[in-house]
C-alpha positions in Angstrom: 126.7 78.5 108.2 128.0 77.4 104.7 127.2 79.6 101.6 124.6 77.0 100.5 122.8 77.3 103.8 123.1 81.1 103.6 121.5 81.0 100.1 118.7 78.7 101.2 117.9 81.0 104.2 117.7 84.1 101.9 115.4 82.3 99.4 113.2 81.0 102.3 113.0 84.6 103.7 112.2 86.0 100.2 109.5 83.4 99.7 107.8 84.3 102.9 108.1 88.0 102.0 106.6 87.4 98.6 103.7 85.5 100.1 102.9 88.4 102.7 102.9 90.8 99.7 100.6 88.6 97.6 98.3 88.3 100.7 98.1 92.1 101.2 97.4 92.6 97.5 94.5 90.1 97.7 93.2 91.5 100.8 93.2 95.1 99.3 90.9 93.7 96.4 88.7 91.7 98.8 88.9 93.2 102.5 86.0 91.1 103.7 86.6 89.3 107.1 85.2 85.9 107.9 84.8 83.6 111.0 88.3 82.0 111.2 87.2 79.0 113.4 87.0 76.3 110.5 90.4 77.4 109.1 92.1 77.5 112.3 90.9 74.0 113.2 92.6 72.9 110.0 95.8 74.7 110.9 96.0 73.2 114.3 95.9 69.8 112.8 98.8 70.7 110.7 101.4 69.4 113.3 104.7 69.8 111.5 103.9 73.4 110.3 101.8 75.0 113.0 103.1 76.2 116.3 101.8 78.7 119.1 99.4 80.3 116.3 102.1 80.8 113.6 102.5 78.9 110.3 106.1 77.7 110.2 105.8 77.7 106.2 104.7 81.3 105.6 105.4 82.9 108.9 102.0 84.3 109.2 99.9 84.7 112.4 97.1 82.5 111.8 94.6 84.2 114.1 94.8 87.1 111.7 95.3 85.4 108.3 92.5 83.0 108.9 90.1 86.0 109.2 90.9 87.4 105.8 88.6 86.1 103.1 91.2 86.6 100.5 94.0 84.7 102.1 94.6 81.0 101.5 96.8 78.3 102.9 100.2 77.7 101.3 99.5 73.9 101.4 96.0 74.5 99.9 94.3 73.1 102.9 91.9 76.0 102.7 91.3 78.5 100.0 90.4 82.2 99.5 86.6 83.0 99.7 84.8 85.4 97.4 
């Protein structure tokens, strides 16, 4: 792996970590749970990024993230509630 590829991998890892931290902060402010079915249907249609229940962009387990009212899709396909 070249140095450029290593740097890109570190940036991608940091971005996912930062998104996770932001989600946890948002959930701490609004711990409400919602029915995830509508959000999950949207995720399942996102073929290039959704695989086996995991978003390839943010690295989240979508059956968990979709239940959290304060969470949002990285691609803005669904937003936080409340």
